[in-house]
GUTI-716568 format. One record per atom (N, C-alpha, C, CB): residue in one letter; x, y, z. Coordinates in steps of 0.2 Angstrom, whole numbers, plus 5000, padded with zeros to 4 digits. Each point is the difference from the previous one (the first is absolute). Glycine has a CB too. Layout:
BEGIN
aXYZ...
END
This chain:
BEGIN
m551555825604m500249954995m499449974997m501149985006k498950024987k499449984996k500249924998k499750124996i499749845005i500149934997i499550004994i500249965012a500150014983a499749994994a500149934998a500150124996r499549854999r500149944997r500350004994r499049965006i501449984992i500349994994i499549974996i501250005004s498650024990s499649964996s500350004993s499050045006g500849924990g500349994993g500549955000g499750124998r500349844997r500449944999r500750034999r499149934995k501050125001k500750024998k500450035006k499650024989r500050025015r500350035006r500249945005r499450114999v500249845002v500149955005v500649964997v498849995004e501249994990e500549964997e500750045000e499249944993r500850125007r500650045000r500350005007r499650074992v500049935013v500249995007v500349935002v499250095003l500449864994l500249935001l500749994996l498849965001r501350074994r500649994996r500650045003r499349984990h500650085011h500650045002h500050015008h499950064989g499649925015g500050025007g500549955004g498850044999k501349985007k500449965005k499649965004k500850095000n499549855002n499649965004n500150015008n500149914990w499450075013w500050005008w499549945002w500350135001r500049835003r499649955003r499950005007r500349934990g499150065013g499950005007g499749935001g499850135001k499949875005k499749935003k499349994996k500550025011h499150034988h499449994997h499950034993h499549995011l501050064987l499950044994l500650004996l499250075006s500849934988s500650014996s499850064995s500449885000l500150175000l499950064996l500450014995l499650055010k500249984984k500450034995k499950085001k499949894992f500650145008f499950085001f500550034995f499649995012q500250074986q500450044996q499950085002q499949924990m500650115011m500050075002m499750054994m501049985008g498750074994g499750054996g499349984998g501150024995p498550035002p499349994997p500049964994p499750115006p499749864992p499949964994p500050054994p499449915006d500850074989d500050044993d499350004998d501249974997h498550095004h499350014997h499950075000h499649905005p500150134989p499950074999p499650035005p500249984988n499349995016n499650035004n500350005008n499049964992i501550015009i500350005006i500650055001i499849885001d500150165004d500450065001d500649975004d499150095000p501549924997p500649975003p500250045007p500449964988n499450105013n500250045006n499649985006n500350094992v499149875007v499649985006v500349945003v499050054994e501149955012e500349945004e499449955001e500950075005a499249874993a499549955000a500349935000a499150084995i500649875008i500249934999i499449974996i500750005011y499549974984y499649964995y500049935002y500250094991i499349885011i499949935002i499649964995i500150045012g500249904987g499649954996g500149935004g500150064989v499349905011v500149945003v499849944995v499750065011m500749894989m499949954996m499949945004m500850044991t498649935008t499849945003t499749954995t499750065011p500749904986p499749954995p499649955004p501050024993a498649945002a499649955003a500449945003a499150044991k501549965007k500449945003k500150015007k500650004990l499350065013l500150015007l499449975004l500750104998d498749914999d499449985003d499450004995d500450045012k499249914988k499550004994k499550045002k500349884998s499550145008s499550045001s500150084999s499749915009a499950124987a500150074998a499950045007a499749984988v499950005016v499950045006v500650005004v498849975000r501549985001r500649995004r500650044997r499749895004r500450114989r500550044997r499950075000r500149914992n499250115008n499950085001n500150025007n499149994991r500849965014r500250025007r500750015001r499049935004m501450034992m500750005000m500250074998m500249884998r499550144996r500250074997r499850055005r499849964989r499650045014r499850055005r500550015006r498849984996r501449965007r500450005005r500750034999r499449905004c500850084990c500750034998c500050074999c500349904995r499250135001r499950074999r499950045007r499549984989e500149995015e499950035007e500650005004e498849975000a501649985000a500750005004a500450064997a499949875002f500250144992f500450054997f499750075001f500449924991r498950085009r499750075001r500150025007r499249974992r500849995013r500150015007r500750035001r499149925004h501450044993h500750025001h500250064997h500249885001i499550144993i500250054996i499750075003i500049934990k499450075013k499850065003k500450025006k498849974996e501649995007e500450025005e500650044999e499649905005g500650104988g500650044999g500150024992g500549945009t500050094989t500150024994t500549954996t499850125003f500149864991f500449954997f500250034993f499549905007p501050074989p500150024993p499449974996p501350015002t498650024992t499649984995t500249934998t499650124996l500049835004l500249944997l499449964998l501050005007q499149954989q499549954997q500149935003q499950074989l499649905014l500049945003l499649954997l500350065011i499949884988i499649944998i500049955006i500250024987i499349975016i500049965006i499749934997i499850105008r500649854994r499849934999r499949965007r500650004988p498850005014p500049965007p500149934999p499250095004s501049885001s500149925000s499349985003s501350005001s498649934998s499449975003s500050015007s500049924991s500550095013s500050005007s499750075002s501049925001s499050134995s499850075002s499250005001s500950044993l498749915005l499350005001l499949985007l499749974988n500749985015n499849975006n500550035006n499749904994c500750155004c500550025005c499650065004c501049974993r499350055012r499750065004r500150064996r500149955011f499550114990f500150064996f500750035003f498750024998a501549975008a500650035003a500649974996a499450025011d500549924987d500649974996d500150034993d499849895006l499650134991l500150034994l500350075001l499049944996t500750105009t500350075001t500849995002t498850045003a501449915000a500749995002a500449994994a499749955011d500050024984d500449994993d500050074997d499649884999v499950155001v500050074997v500550055003v498849984997s501250025010s500550045003s500749984999s499150035009t501049914990t500749974999t500250024993t499849905007f499750104988f500250024993f500250085000f499249914996f500450135007f500150075000f500650025004f498850024999s501449945006s500650015004s500649984996s499549985011t500549974985t500549984995t500150054994t499949885003l499550154995l500050054995l500450075002l498949954996r501050075010r500350065002r500849995001r498950035006v501349914995v500749995001v500450004993v499849935010
END
């Protein structure tokens, strides 16, 4: 399974506007099934497109916000490499508690999300 990043204001806004909500302990997600609309993206390739939103309101330090982004992407990467999933677009919004929580708690949120997605 391939992991790619969502980039571009229009693609992110489309997921935020039309996507479904999921809320965990340390993460809230907006997700939409299918690949993003872009001429360079092959719709036949199975991939998960991930974008992480960490506004300055969460933490004033850019170093800490970047750490939140990296931890969230890594939690998804570890879970995705274990199985096959449908193509989907994810916008991850970590809460302020995600910086101080254990990494196992983040991965638990991710596995809970994917278990609800399969049902």
